[in-house]
C-alpha positions as CSV (number, residue, x, y, z in Angstrom):
1,M,10.4,10.2,-6.5
2,N,12.9,10.3,-9.3
3,A,12.6,9.9,-13.1
4,N,13.7,6.2,-13.0
5,E,10.8,5.4,-10.6
6,I,8.3,7.2,-12.8
7,T,9.6,5.2,-15.8
8,R,9.1,2.0,-13.9
9,L,5.5,3.1,-13.3
10,K,4.7,3.5,-17.0
11,P,3.0,0.1,-17.4
12,L,0.7,0.9,-14.4
13,I,0.0,4.3,-15.7
14,E,-0.9,2.9,-19.2
15,Y,-3.3,0.4,-17.6
16,I,-4.9,3.1,-15.4
17,A,-5.4,5.4,-18.5
18,R,-7.5,2.7,-20.1
19,I,-10.0,2.5,-17.1
20,P,-13.3,4.0,-18.3
21,G,-14.1,7.4,-16.8
22,I,-10.6,7.9,-15.2
23,A,-9.8,11.6,-14.8
24,S,-6.5,11.4,-12.8
25,A,-4.4,9.2,-10.6
26,Y,-2.0,9.8,-7.7
27,L,0.7,7.7,-6.1
28,F,0.8,8.3,-2.4
29,G,1.9,6.8,0.9
30,S,5.2,5.0,1.6
31,S,6.1,4.5,-2.0
32,V,6.3,8.3,-2.4
33,K,8.1,8.9,1.0
34,K,10.5,6.0,0.8
35,G,10.6,5.3,-3.0
36,I,9.0,2.5,-4.9
37,D,11.5,-0.1,-3.5
38,G,11.2,1.2,0.0
39,G,7.5,0.4,0.6
40,R,5.7,-2.9,1.0
41,D,3.1,-1.9,-1.5
42,L,2.0,0.9,-3.8
43,D,-0.9,3.1,-2.9
44,I,-2.8,4.6,-5.8
45,A,-5.7,7.0,-5.6
46,L,-8.0,7.3,-8.6
47,L,-10.3,10.2,-9.5
48,F,-13.2,9.4,-11.8
49,H,-15.7,11.6,-13.7
50,P,-19.0,11.7,-11.8
51,D,-21.1,8.5,-11.8
52,R,-18.3,6.6,-13.6
53,E,-16.5,5.3,-10.4
54,R,-19.5,3.1,-9.7
55,L,-18.9,1.2,-12.9
56,I,-15.4,-0.2,-12.0
57,D,-14.6,-3.4,-10.2
58,R,-12.1,-2.1,-7.6
59,L,-10.9,-5.6,-6.8
60,A,-10.2,-6.4,-10.4
61,V,-8.3,-3.2,-10.8
62,M,-6.2,-3.8,-7.7
63,T,-5.5,-7.4,-8.8
64,E,-4.4,-6.3,-12.3
65,L,-2.2,-3.5,-11.0
66,S,-0.6,-5.8,-8.5
67,R,0.1,-8.3,-11.3
68,I,1.7,-5.6,-13.4
69,A,3.7,-4.1,-10.5
70,G,4.8,-7.4,-9.0
71,I,3.8,-6.2,-5.5
72,D,0.5,-5.4,-3.8
73,V,-1.3,-2.3,-5.0
74,D,-4.0,-0.7,-2.9
75,V,-6.5,1.5,-4.7
76,A,-8.5,4.3,-3.2
77,V,-11.2,6.2,-5.1
78,L,-11.0,9.9,-4.4
79,N,-14.6,10.5,-5.3
80,D,-15.6,8.7,-2.1
81,A,-12.8,10.1,0.1
82,S,-13.1,12.1,3.2
83,P,-11.7,15.7,3.0
84,A,-8.8,14.8,5.3
85,F,-7.8,11.8,3.1
86,Y,-8.2,13.8,-0.2
87,H,-5.9,16.5,1.4
88,E,-3.3,13.9,2.4
89,V,-3.2,12.5,-1.2
90,R,-3.1,15.9,-2.7
91,S,-0.4,17.3,-0.4
92,G,1.8,14.2,-0.1
93,G,1.1,12.3,-3.3
94,V,2.5,12.5,-6.8
95,L,0.2,13.1,-9.8
96,I,1.0,10.2,-12.2
97,L,-1.9,10.6,-14.6
98,D,-3.8,13.7,-15.6
99,G,-6.3,12.7,-18.1
100,D,-8.6,15.7,-17.5
101,P,-6.7,18.6,-15.9
102,T,-9.8,20.9,-15.8
103,F,-11.9,18.3,-13.9
104,R,-9.0,17.5,-11.6
105,K,-8.4,21.1,-10.7
106,M,-12.1,21.7,-10.1
107,M,-12.2,18.7,-7.7
108,E,-9.0,19.8,-6.0
109,I,-10.5,23.3,-5.3
110,R,-13.7,21.7,-4.1
111,S,-11.8,19.3,-1.8
112,R,-9.7,22.1,-0.5
113,K,-12.8,24.0,0.5
114,F,-14.2,20.9,2.2
115,Y,-10.9,20.4,4.0
116,D,-10.8,24.0,5.2
117,D,-14.3,23.6,6.6
118,Y,-13.4,20.3,8.2
119,R,-10.3,21.8,9.9
120,H,-12.3,24.8,11.2
121,L,-15.1,22.6,12.7
122,H,-12.5,20.1,14.1
123,A,-10.7,22.9,15.9
124,I,-14.0,24.1,17.5
125,Y,-14.7,20.5,18.5
126,M,-11.3,20.0,20.0
127,R,-11.5,23.3,22.0
128,G,-14.8,22.0,23.4
129,I,-13.2,18.7,24.3
130,R,-10.2,20.4,26.0
131,A,-12.5,22.7,27.9
132,R,-14.7,19.9,29.1
133,Y,-11.9,17.6,30.2
134,G,-9.5,20.3,31.4
135,Q,-6.6,19.8,29.0
């Protein structure tokens, strides 16, 4: 993602910054890998302060972001995300809004711990499956 693409995202970022309770936002998926023009849509992950994510209308946010961007925008809420999905966003995404760096870092550390636990338990599970089915 280059500076020109970040500049083109400015209207989206300004809209996201006005959403009540927003802590941070990431761009992830094909728009990061292929560039904004290379993907069919934009994937945006939002992180809210606790209990605030329940107050937003996700469909209204997606609709307004799609209108601003001129292409479909999919919105995911990281507060509800699985450890694997949160890891994917964190490792492959681009932080486009950091309204509360302290809270974001706390949540990243927490999600990293959950992801490490998930990986460990998944590895044990997969060893059991391989042993059972001889692979």
